[in-house]
Structure formats: structure tokens, C-alpha cells
ROZA-893872 format. One record per residue: z, x, y of N, C-alpha, C, CB in turn; residue in three letters; residue number from 1. Coordinates in steps of 0.2 Angstrom, whole numbers, plus 5000, padded with zeros to 4 digits. Atoms other than C-alpha are relative to their C-alpha. Glycine has a CB too. Layout:
// ROZA-893872
REC;nw;nu;nv;caw;cau;cav;cw;cu;cv;cbw;cbu;cbv;residu;num
REC;Z;X;Y;Z;X;Y;Z;X;Y;Z;X;Y;ALA;NUM
...
This chain:
// ROZA-893872
REC;nw;nu;nv;caw;cau;cav;cw;cu;cv;cbw;cbu;cbv;residu;num
REC;4993;5000;4998;4977;4917;4792;5004;4994;5000;5001;5004;5007;TYR;1
REC;4997;5007;5000;4980;4899;4795;5001;4997;4993;4996;4995;5004;ALA;2
REC;5000;5003;5007;4977;4895;4776;5006;5003;4997;4994;5002;4996;ARG;3
REC;4995;4997;5003;4989;4908;4770;5007;4998;5003;4999;5008;5000;TYR;4
REC;4994;5002;4996;5002;4903;4783;5002;4993;4997;5000;5001;5007;HIS;5
REC;4998;5007;5003;5001;4885;4777;5003;5000;4993;4994;4996;5000;ALA;6
REC;4997;4999;5007;5004;4891;4759;5007;5002;5000;4996;5005;4996;GLU;7
REC;4994;4998;4999;5019;4900;4765;5005;4995;5002;5001;5006;5005;LEU;8
REC;4996;5006;4998;5026;4885;4774;5001;4995;4995;4997;4997;5006;GLU;9
REC;4999;5005;5006;5023;4874;4759;5005;5003;4995;4993;4999;4997;ALA;10
REC;4995;4997;5005;5032;4886;4747;5007;5000;5003;4998;5008;4999;PHE;11
REC;4993;5000;4997;5047;4888;4759;5003;4993;5000;4999;5002;5008;ARG;12
REC;4998;5007;5000;5048;4869;4761;5002;4997;4993;4995;4995;5003;LYS;13
REC;4998;5002;5007;5048;4866;4742;5006;5004;4997;4993;5001;4996;THR;14
REC;4995;4996;5003;5059;4880;4737;5007;5002;5004;4997;5006;4998;ASN;15
REC;4994;4997;4996;5072;4882;4751;5006;4998;4997;4999;4996;5007;TYR;16
REC;4993;5002;5002;5086;4873;4742;5002;5006;4994;4999;4994;4996;HIS;17
REC;4998;4995;5005;5085;4888;4729;5002;5007;5004;4994;5001;4996;ARG;18
REC;4999;4993;4996;5086;4902;4743;5008;5002;5001;4997;4999;5007;PHE;19
REC;4993;4997;4999;5102;4913;4744;4999;5002;5008;5002;5005;4995;ASN;20
REC;5000;4998;4993;5107;4920;4761;4994;5005;5002;5007;5004;5002;ARG;21
REC;5005;4995;4998;5095;4935;4760;4993;4997;5000;5000;5006;4994;ASN;22
REC;5007;5004;5000;5080;4924;4755;4999;4996;5006;4999;4996;4994;THR;23
REC;5001;5004;4994;5084;4913;4769;4998;5004;5007;5007;4996;5002;GLN;24
REC;5002;4996;4994;5083;4927;4782;4993;5002;4999;5005;5007;4999;ILE;25
REC;5007;4998;5001;5067;4933;4774;4995;4994;5002;4998;5003;4993;LEU;26
REC;5004;5006;4999;5060;4915;4775;5000;4999;5008;5004;4994;4997;SER;27
REC;5000;5001;4993;5065;4914;4793;4995;5006;5004;5007;5001;5003;PHE;28
REC;5004;4995;4998;5057;4931;4797;4992;4999;5000;5002;5007;4997;LEU;29
REC;5007;5000;5001;5040;4928;4790;4997;4993;5002;4999;5000;4992;TYR;30
REC;5003;5006;4997;5038;4909;4794;5000;4999;5007;5004;4994;4996;THR;31
REC;4999;5000;4992;5044;4910;4812;4995;5005;5003;5007;5000;5002;HIS;32
REC;5004;4995;4998;5035;4926;4815;4992;4997;4999;5001;5007;4997;SER;33
REC;5007;5003;5001;5019;4918;4807;4998;4994;5005;5000;4998;4993;GLY;34
REC;5002;5006;4995;5020;4902;4818;4998;5003;5007;5006;4996;5000;ARG;35
REC;5001;4997;4993;5021;4913;4834;4993;5003;5000;5005;5005;5002;LEU;36
REC;5007;4996;5000;5006;4924;4828;4994;4995;5000;5000;5004;4994;ASN;37
REC;5005;5005;5000;4996;4908;4824;4998;4998;5007;5002;4995;4995;LEU;38
REC;5001;5002;4994;4998;4902;4841;4996;5005;5005;5007;4998;5004;HIS;39
REC;5003;4995;4997;4993;4919;4848;4993;5000;4999;5003;5007;4999;PHE;40
REC;5007;4999;5002;4977;4920;4838;4996;4994;5002;5000;5000;4992;LEU;41
REC;5004;5006;4998;4972;4902;4843;5000;4999;5007;5003;4994;4996;ASN;42
REC;5000;5001;4993;4977;4903;4861;5004;4994;5002;4994;5000;5003;GLY;43
REC;4996;5006;4999;4989;4888;4859;5007;5001;5003;5000;4996;4994;THR;44
REC;4993;4998;4997;5003;4894;4871;5004;4994;5002;4999;5005;5006;PHE;45
REC;4997;5006;4998;5007;4877;4877;5004;4997;4994;4996;4994;5002;VAL;46
REC;4996;5003;5006;5012;4871;4859;5005;5006;4997;4994;4999;4994;GLU;47
REC;4996;4995;5002;5019;4888;4855;5007;5001;5003;4997;5007;5001;GLY;48
REC;4994;5000;4996;5032;4887;4869;5005;4995;4997;4999;4999;5007;VAL;49
REC;4996;5005;5003;5038;4871;4861;5004;5002;4994;4996;4994;4998;LYS;50
REC;4997;4998;5006;5043;4880;4845;5006;5006;5001;4995;5003;4995;SER;51
REC;4996;4994;4998;5053;4894;4854;5008;4998;4999;4999;5002;5007;ILE;52
REC;4993;5002;5001;5069;4884;4854;5003;5000;4993;5001;4992;5003;LYS;53
REC;4998;5000;5008;5070;4882;4835;5001;5007;4998;4995;4996;4996;THR;54
REC;5000;4993;5002;5066;4900;4833;5006;5004;5003;4993;5004;5002;THR;55
REC;4994;4997;4997;5080;4906;4845;5006;4997;4996;5000;4998;5007;LEU;56
REC;4994;5002;5003;5092;4895;4836;5001;5003;4993;5000;4992;4999;ALA;57
REC;5000;4997;5006;5088;4902;4819;5001;5008;5001;4993;5000;4996;ARG;58
REC;4999;4993;4998;5088;4920;4827;5007;5001;5001;4996;5002;5006;LEU;59
REC;4993;4999;4999;5105;4917;4833;5005;4999;4994;5003;4994;5005;GLU;60
REC;4996;5001;5006;5111;4911;4816;5000;5007;4996;4997;4995;4996;ARG;61
REC;5001;4994;5005;5104;4927;4807;5000;5007;5003;4993;4999;4997;TYR;62
REC;5001;4993;4997;5103;4941;4820;5005;5005;4998;5000;4999;5007;LYS;63
REC;4995;4995;5001;5120;4949;4815;4998;5003;4993;5007;4996;5000;ASN;64
REC;5002;4998;5007;5112;4951;4797;4993;5004;5000;5000;4994;4995;SER;65
REC;5006;4997;4999;5096;4958;4804;5000;5007;5004;4995;4995;5003;MET;66
REC;5000;4994;4996;5092;4975;4810;4997;4999;5007;4995;5006;4997;ASP;67
REC;5002;5001;4993;5089;4977;4829;4993;5000;5001;5004;5005;5004;THR;68
REC;5007;5000;4999;5071;4981;4827;4997;4993;4999;4997;5005;4996;HIS;69
REC;5003;5007;5001;5067;4964;4820;5001;4995;5006;5002;4997;4993;LYS;70
REC;4998;5005;4994;5077;4955;4834;4995;5002;5006;5007;5001;5002;VAL;71
REC;5004;4997;4994;5067;4966;4847;4993;4997;4999;5000;5007;5000;MET;72
REC;5007;5003;5001;5050;4960;4839;5000;4993;5002;4998;5001;4993;ILE;73
REC;5000;5007;4998;5055;4942;4841;5000;4999;5008;5006;4996;4997;PHE;74
REC;5000;5001;4993;5060;4944;4859;4993;5002;5003;5005;5005;5003;TYR;75
REC;5007;4998;4998;5043;4953;4862;4995;4994;4999;4998;5006;4997;PHE;76
REC;5004;5005;5002;5034;4939;4854;5001;4994;5005;5000;4997;4993;LYS;77
REC;4998;5005;4996;5044;4926;4864;4997;5001;5007;5007;4998;5000;ILE;78
REC;5002;4998;4994;5040;4935;4880;4993;4999;5001;5002;5007;5002;ALA;79
REC;5007;5001;4999;5022;4935;4877;4998;4993;5000;4996;5004;4994;TRP;80
REC;5001;5007;5000;5022;4917;4873;5001;4996;5007;5004;4996;4994;MET;81
REC;4998;5002;4993;5030;4913;4890;4995;5002;5005;5007;5002;5002;TYR;82
REC;5005;4998;4995;5018;4924;4899;4993;4997;4999;4999;5008;4999;LEU;83
REC;5006;5003;5001;5003;4916;4890;5000;4993;5002;4999;5000;4993;GLY;84
REC;4999;5007;4998;5010;4899;4895;5001;5000;5008;5005;4996;4996;ASN;85
REC;4999;4999;4993;5011;4905;4913;5007;4998;5002;4995;4995;5004;GLN;86
REC;4993;5000;4998;5030;4905;4913;5003;5007;5000;5004;4995;4995;GLN;87
REC;4998;4993;5000;5032;4923;4918;5007;5001;5002;4996;5003;5006;SER;88
REC;4992;5000;4998;5050;4920;4925;5004;5000;4994;5002;4995;5005;ASP;89
REC;4996;5000;5006;5056;4916;4908;4998;5006;4995;4998;4993;4996;LYS;90
REC;5002;4994;5004;5046;4931;4900;5005;5006;5002;4993;5002;5001;ALA;91
REC;4995;4994;4997;5057;4943;4911;5006;5000;4996;5001;4999;5007;ILE;92
REC;4993;5000;5003;5073;4937;4902;4999;5004;4993;5002;4993;4999;VAL;93
REC;5000;4997;5006;5067;4943;4885;4997;5007;5000;4995;4996;4995;TYR;94
REC;5002;4993;4999;5058;4959;4891;5006;5004;5002;4995;5000;5005;LEU;95
REC;4994;4996;4998;5074;4964;4899;5005;5001;4994;5004;4996;5006;ASN;96
REC;4996;4999;5006;5083;4961;4883;4998;5006;4996;5000;4994;4995;TYR;97
REC;5002;4994;5003;5072;4974;4875;5001;5006;5003;4992;4999;4999;ILE;98
REC;4999;4994;4996;5074;4986;4889;5007;5002;4999;4998;4999;5007;LEU;99
REC;4993;4998;5001;5093;4985;4886;5001;5003;4994;5004;4994;5002;ASP;100
REC;5000;4997;5007;5090;4990;4868;4999;5008;5000;4996;4996;4995;MET;101
REC;5001;4993;4998;5092;5009;4872;5001;5005;4994;5004;5002;5005;THR;102
REC;4999;4996;5006;5095;5015;4854;4994;5004;4999;5001;4996;4994;SER;103
REC;5005;4995;5001;5085;5031;4850;4996;4998;4994;5002;5007;5000;ALA;104
REC;5004;5002;5006;5080;5024;4833;4995;4995;5001;5005;4999;4995;SER;105
REC;5004;5005;4999;5071;5010;4840;4993;5002;5001;5002;4995;5005;LEU;106
REC;5007;4998;4999;5052;5011;4840;4998;5000;5008;4995;4995;4997;ARG;107
REC;5002;4999;4993;5046;5018;4857;4994;4997;5002;5000;5008;5001;SER;108
REC;5006;5003;4998;5029;5010;4856;5001;4993;5002;4995;5000;4994;ASP;109
REC;4999;5007;4998;5036;4992;4856;5004;5000;5007;5005;4997;4995;ILE;110
REC;4997;4999;4993;5047;4998;4871;4995;5001;5005;5006;5005;5000;GLN;111
REC;5005;4999;4995;5032;5004;4880;4996;4994;5001;4995;5006;4997;ALA;112
REC;5004;5006;4999;5022;4988;4877;5004;4995;5004;4998;4997;4993;TYR;113
REC;4996;5005;4996;5037;4978;4884;5000;5002;5007;5007;5001;4997;ALA;114
REC;5000;4998;4993;5037;4989;4900;4993;4998;5003;5001;5007;5000;ARG;115
REC;5007;5002;4998;5018;4986;4901;5000;4992;5002;4994;5002;4996;LEU;116
REC;5000;5007;4999;5021;4967;4899;5004;4998;5006;5003;4997;4994;MET;117
REC;4996;5001;4994;5034;4968;4913;4996;5001;5006;5006;5004;5000;LEU;118
REC;5005;4999;4995;5021;4975;4924;4995;4994;5001;4996;5006;5000;LEU;119
REC;5004;5006;5000;5010;4960;4920;5003;4995;5003;4997;4999;4993;MET;120
REC;4996;5006;4998;5024;4948;4923;5001;5000;5007;5006;5000;4996;VAL;121
REC;4999;4999;4993;5028;4955;4940;4994;4999;5004;5004;5007;5001;HIS;122
REC;5006;5001;4996;5010;4956;4945;4998;4992;5000;4994;5003;4996;PHE;123
REC;5001;5007;5000;5009;4937;4940;5004;4997;5005;5001;4997;4993;GLU;124
REC;4995;5003;4996;5024;4933;4950;4999;5003;5008;5007;5002;4998;LEU;125
REC;5002;4997;4993;5016;4943;4965;5006;5004;5003;4998;4995;5005;GLU;126
REC;4995;4995;4997;5031;4955;4966;4997;5007;5001;5006;5000;4994;ASN;127
REC;5004;4994;4999;5020;4968;4972;5004;5006;5003;4994;4999;5005;TYR;128
REC;4996;4995;4997;5033;4978;4982;5005;5003;4994;5005;4997;5005;LYS;129
REC;4996;4998;5006;5043;4980;4965;4996;5005;4996;5003;4995;4996;LEU;130
REC;5004;4997;5004;5028;4987;4956;5000;5008;5000;4993;4998;5000;LEU;131
REC;5001;4993;4999;5027;5005;4963;5006;5004;4996;5000;5002;5007;PRO;132
REC;4994;4996;5003;5045;5010;4958;5000;4999;4992;5007;4997;5003;SER;133
REC;5000;5001;5008;5043;5002;4940;4995;5004;4997;4998;4992;4999;LEU;134
REC;5005;4996;5002;5027;5011;4938;5002;5007;4999;4993;5000;5004;ILE;135
REC;4998;4993;5000;5035;5028;4942;5005;5001;4994;5004;5002;5007;ARG;136
REC;4995;5000;5006;5050;5024;4930;4997;5000;4994;5005;4994;5001;ASN;137
REC;5004;5001;5007;5038;5019;4916;4996;5006;4999;4996;4994;5000;TYR;138
REC;5004;4994;5001;5027;5034;4919;5005;5006;4997;4997;5003;5006;SER;139
REC;4995;4995;5003;5043;5045;4916;5001;4998;4993;5006;5000;5004;VAL;140
REC;4998;5002;5006;5047;5035;4901;4994;5002;4995;5001;4992;4999;PHE;141
REC;5006;4998;5005;5029;5038;4893;5000;5007;4999;4994;4997;5004;PHE;142
REC;5001;4993;5000;5030;5056;4897;5006;5003;4995;5001;5004;5007;THR;143
REC;4994;4998;5003;5048;5058;4890;4999;4998;4992;5006;4996;5002;LYS;144
REC;5001;5002;5007;5043;5049;4874;4994;5002;4997;5000;4992;4999;LYS;145
REC;5006;4997;5002;5027;5059;4872;4995;4994;4998;5001;5005;4994;ASN;146
REC;5004;5005;5002;5017;5043;4871;4993;5001;5003;5002;4993;5003;LEU;147
REC;5007;4999;4998;4998;5046;4871;4995;4995;4998;4998;5007;4998;ASP;148
REC;5004;5006;5002;4992;5029;4865;4995;4999;5006;5004;4994;4998;ASN;149
REC;5005;5001;4995;4975;5027;4874;5000;4994;5004;4993;5001;4997;LYS;150
REC;5000;5006;4997;4977;5009;4877;5006;4999;5005;5001;4994;4994;VAL;151
REC;4995;5000;4996;4994;5011;4884;4999;5004;5006;5007;5002;4996;GLN;152
REC;5001;4996;4995;4989;5025;4895;4995;4997;5005;4997;5007;4998;THR;153
REC;5006;5003;4996;4973;5016;4901;5003;4994;5004;4995;4998;4996;CYS;154
REC;4997;5006;4997;4983;5000;4905;5005;5002;5006;5003;4996;4995;PHE;155
REC;4995;4997;4995;4997;5010;4915;4996;5002;5006;5004;5005;4997;LEU;156
REC;5004;4998;4994;4983;5018;4925;4997;4995;5004;4995;5005;4997;GLN;157
REC;5003;5006;4996;4976;5001;4929;5005;4998;5005;4999;4994;4995;PHE;158
REC;4995;5003;4995;4992;4996;4937;5001;5005;5006;5007;4999;4997;PHE;159
REC;5000;4995;4995;4993;5013;4947;4995;4999;5005;5000;5007;4997;LYS;160
REC;5006;5001;4996;4976;5009;4954;5000;4993;5003;4994;5001;4996;GLU;161
REC;5001;5007;4997;4977;4990;4957;5005;4999;5006;5002;4995;4995;ILE;162
REC;4995;5001;4994;4993;4991;4968;4998;5004;5006;5007;5003;4998;ILE;163
REC;5002;4997;4994;4984;5003;4980;4993;4997;5002;4998;5008;4998;LYS;164
REC;5006;5003;4998;4968;4993;4980;5001;4994;5005;4996;4998;4994;ALA;165
REC;5000;5006;4996;4965;4981;4995;4999;4994;4996;4994;5001;5006;PRO;166
REC;5000;5006;5003;4966;4963;4990;4993;4998;4998;5003;4994;5004;ILE;167
REC;5007;5002;5001;4947;4960;4991;4997;5005;4995;4996;5000;5007;LEU;168
REC;5003;4995;5005;4944;4975;4979;5003;5000;4994;5000;5007;5003;GLU;169
REC;4996;5000;5006;4956;4970;4966;4996;4998;4994;5006;4996;5001;ARG;170
REC;5004;5002;5005;4943;4961;4956;4996;5005;4997;4996;4994;5002;LYS;171
REC;5004;4995;5002;4932;4976;4955;5004;5005;4996;4998;5004;5006;GLN;172
REC;4995;4996;5004;4947;4986;4949;5001;4997;4993;5007;5002;5003;VAL;173
REC;4998;5004;5007;4951;4973;4935;4993;5001;4996;5001;4993;5002;MET;174
REC;5007;5000;5004;4932;4973;4930;4999;5007;4997;4994;4998;5004;THR;175
REC;5001;4993;5002;4932;4992;4929;5004;5001;4994;5001;5005;5005;LYS;176
REC;4996;4998;5005;4947;4993;4918;4999;4995;4994;5007;4999;5002;TYR;177
REC;5002;5005;5006;4942;4977;4907;4995;5004;4996;4997;4994;5003;LEU;178
REC;5006;4997;5004;4926;4987;4902;5003;5006;4996;4995;5003;5005;LYS;179
REC;4997;4994;5003;4937;5003;4898;5004;4997;4994;5004;5003;5005;LYS;180
REC;4996;5003;5006;4949;4992;4887;4995;4997;4995;5005;4995;5003;LEU;181
REC;5005;5003;5005;4934;4983;4879;4997;5006;4996;4995;4996;5003;GLN;182
REC;5003;4994;5004;4927;5000;4874;5006;5003;4995;4998;5006;5005;THR;183
REC;4995;4998;5005;4944;5005;4866;5001;4995;4995;5007;5001;5004;LEU;184
REC;4999;5005;5005;4945;4988;4858;4995;5001;4994;4999;4993;5003;GLU;185
REC;5005;4999;5005;4929;4993;4848;5002;5006;4996;4993;5000;5003;ASN;186
REC;4999;4994;5003;4937;5009;4843;5005;4998;4994;5004;5006;5004;ASN;187
REC;4996;5002;5006;4945;5007;4825;5007;5003;5000;4997;5002;4994;GLN;188
REC;4994;4997;5000;4959;5019;4829;5004;4997;5005;4999;5007;5001;TYR;189
REC;4997;5003;4995;4964;5009;4844;5002;4993;5000;4997;5002;5007;GLU;190
REC;5000;5008;5001;4963;4991;4838;5007;4998;4999;4996;4998;4994;GLN;191
REC;4993;5002;5002;4981;4990;4832;5004;4999;5007;5004;5005;4996;ARG;192
REC;4997;5001;4994;4987;4991;4850;4999;4993;5003;4998;5006;5005;ALA;193
REC;5002;5007;4997;4978;4975;4855;5004;4994;4996;4993;4999;5000;PHE;194
REC;4996;5005;5004;4988;4966;4841;5007;4999;5004;5001;5002;4993;LEU;195
REC;4993;5000;4997;5004;4970;4851;4999;4997;5007;5003;5007;5000;TYR;196
REC;5001;5002;4993;4997;4967;4869;4993;4998;5001;5003;5005;5004;LEU;197
REC;5007;5002;4999;4981;4957;4872;4999;5001;5007;4999;4993;4997;ASP;198
REC;5001;4999;4993;4978;4965;4889;4993;4999;5002;5002;5008;5001;CYS;199
REC;5007;5002;4999;4959;4962;4887;5000;4992;5002;4996;5001;4994;VAL;200
REC;5000;5007;4998;4962;4943;4887;5004;4999;5007;5003;4996;4994;SER;201
REC;4996;5001;4994;4975;4944;4901;4995;5002;5006;5006;5004;5000;TRP;202
REC;5004;4998;4995;4963;4954;4912;4994;4995;5001;4997;5007;4999;LEU;203
REC;5006;5004;5000;4948;4943;4908;5003;4993;5004;4997;4998;4993;LYS;204
REC;4998;5006;4997;4959;4928;4913;5001;5001;5007;5007;4998;4996;ALA;205
REC;4999;4998;4993;4964;4936;4929;4993;5000;5004;5004;5006;5001;LYS;206
REC;5006;5000;4997;4946;4939;4933;4996;4993;5001;4995;5005;4997;ILE;207
REC;5003;5007;5000;4940;4922;4929;5004;4994;5002;4998;4998;4993;GLU;208
REC;4995;5005;4998;4955;4913;4935;5001;4994;4996;4998;4998;5007;ARG;209
REC;4999;5005;5005;4958;4904;4919;5007;5002;4996;4994;5000;4995;ARG;210
REC;4994;4998;5004;4974;4903;4908;4998;5004;4994;5003;4993;4997;PRO;211
REC;5001;4996;5006;4975;4916;4894;4998;4996;4994;5006;5005;4999;ILE;212
REC;5002;5004;5006;4974;4903;4881;4993;4997;5000;5005;4994;4999;GLY;213
REC;5007;5003;5000;4957;4896;4887;4996;5006;4998;4999;4998;5007;GLU;214
REC;5004;4994;5002;4950;4914;4886;5000;5002;4993;5003;5006;5004;VAL;215
REC;5000;4998;5008;4956;4917;4868;4996;4995;4996;5008;5000;4998;ILE;216
REC;5004;5005;5003;4949;4900;4863;4993;5001;5001;5002;4993;5003;LYS;217
REC;5008;4999;4999;4932;4904;4871;4998;5006;4996;4999;5002;5007;ALA;218
REC;5002;4994;5004;4932;4921;4862;5000;4998;4992;5005;5006;5001;ARG;219
REC;5000;5003;5007;4936;4912;4845;4994;4996;4999;5006;4996;4999;ASN;220
REC;5006;5004;5001;4922;4900;4848;4993;5005;5000;4999;4995;5006;ARG;221
REC;5005;4995;5000;4910;4915;4852;4999;5004;4993;5001;5005;5006;GLU;222
């Protein structure tokens, strides 16, 4: 991935003076999305957060010429970058942008992942009193949209259980659902879900009390 992304960056740098407006937009979409993805794959959230300012500036320049779905994907990636860098308060801003995008034509799966990430964020911020009402609302959303993705359903069930568990038993609950999600991770039909939301690394980080980036780097080394 890194090799092909480097080729794309080099091509863009060499040929940018020839790009028309449409090609500039495509260039932005693929290079900036690629940069974010590379940080996710490597667990380099600290460095990734530093690139967000430039990405947002370009997004502001082009978003009126882009469909809403592409803008939503960028907000989702930016939110995950902040969450991975332990800046959950900043992640909330971009997740709320997604929740405000209520168009029926937008992909409900991304909207579902955004809601699950919001639960992760509020759990990180220890907003435990807020979680029960959010879980009820999101359960209704899942039912209304007929979402039966096993990863999404399992992770939502995790939050339903964790908020009821005594503090001293939370690690047991996390470990139980980590095993369930790891089983799903090995299922070829469920692997795509983990590209959108790496809930396995997040849970493992919570259990081991380490940053998500360190968990991803360790998995890469293994």
C-alpha cells in the first residue's frame, strides 16, 4: 500500500500543473484519503493528526463540487484519526457532522459506524450517563435501517452489556467481546467491516491500557 501510494504522490507532484478542476478534485480525493489510510494501517495517529489541517483546507475548497457521501467519508476518517490519537472531544465534532447528514440516499452503513464510534468516544470521555439513551436511539436506527451486519450488531451489544457491568467486571466483558469480534475478523464475509471501524484494536487497547496506535504497530510486527 505504501509503495503504490508513494507512486501516486509522485505522479501528482510531477503532473499537477496539467490538472484541470476535475482532475484536481480526483487528486485530492485519492491522495488525501490515501494519506489518512496509511496512518491507520501503520498506527501513526500522532503524525496523522498533523495532516488534518491541510486536508480540511482542501476539503473546504472542493466540497461544493463533491457529492455529500465523499465529504462524509472524510469526516469519518478524521474522527477516527482524532479518536486514535486520544482526542475524543475533537472526534465528536466530525461525527456530529455525519449524524446531521440525514439524506436518505446516504449510505446507512457509514452512518451506523459513525454512531458506534460516537459510543466509543463517549466511553473514552467517561460520559457513562449519556450512553444508555444513545444506545436506545441507535438501536432504533439499526432496526429502522434493517442493519444486520454481524460486526455492528455485536459491537452495539457490547455497549449494552458494558454499561450494566460493575466497574471491576468491565475488563471481563471487554475480553469476551474481543474474542467474539476476533472470530468475526477471521470470517471473510465480515472483514470489510473492520476496514471502516477497527473495534478489535480499540478493545485490545482498552484491555491493555495502551494507545490504539501501539496496538496496531504491535499487530503489524507480529
